[in-house]
N, C-alpha and C positions, 0 to 999 in steps of 0.2 A: 622802289618797292623793297621792303625788308623780307628776307627769307625767314620763314617760321619753321623751326625744327620740331617735329613731333617726336617725342621720346619713344612712344609706343611703336610707331612705324620704324624708327631707327633700330630699336631692339629686335623687332621682328625680322628686319632685313639682315641684321648681324647673325641672328639665330639661323636663318635660312642659309646664309653663306657658310656658316660653320658646318651645318649638316651637309651641305654640298661638298665642301672640302674633304670632310671625313669620308663621304661616299666615294668620291673620286679617288682618294688614297686607297680605300678598300678595293675598289674595282680595278685599279691600275696595278695591283699586286704589291703595294708597298705597306706591308703590315706594320712596319716600324713607325709609320705615321699615325697609327691609331693610338688613342689615349691609354688603352690597357696594355700596350706592347711591353712596357717595363714590368708590369705585374706578371704578364705571361712568361717573360724571360726568367724572372725570379722563381716562379713556380716550377718551370722546367728544370732549372738548376737544382732546386730542392728535391724534385722527383728523381733526378739522376743520382744525387747523393744518397737518397734513401735506397735506391736500387743497388748502388755500389755496396752499401752496408747490409744487403741481404733482403731488403723489402720486408714482407711480413715475417719471413723466417728469421730475420735478424733482429726483430723487435724483442725487447726485454721480456723475459718470462713473466706472465701475469702473477701478481701476488696472490697469496691464498685469500680467497674470498670467504668471509665468515658470514654464514647465514643461519637462521633459526633451524632450517631443515638439514644442516650439514651433519652427515653421519646417521641420519634417521632412515629407517626402513619405510616401506610403503605403509600408509595408514590402513589400507584394506587388508584384512586378514584373509587367510586361505579359506576360512569358513564362509566369509562374505562372498568370495569368488564362487564357491560351490553353490551357495544359495542363489546367486545371480544366474549361474549356469542352469540350475533346475528350473528357475522361473522362465528363462528363455526357452528352454525345451517345452515347458507347459504352454507358453504362448504359441509356439510353432504348431504343437498338436492341436490347440484350439482353432488356429487359423486354417489348418488343413481339414478339420472336421466339418 
């Protein structure tokens, strides 16, 4: 009798064994066995270097941002503010009456 190998069941068995091995490595406290261990180590080294260089305080000063509103004053004039104040007072009086 010839053994027939089913590729799908073989792939499922391998996938299950891989997940099992990763879970066992995680639960046994061996984080270096995890696939992302090298990535995490590299990010940790980069974070430590960034902190040594001052973190946010050591970042280069932001360049001057040019915007259309740079240097402009508020578009609302004082007269508009006075009119809005008067309108608000009128609404308060109407609501109280």
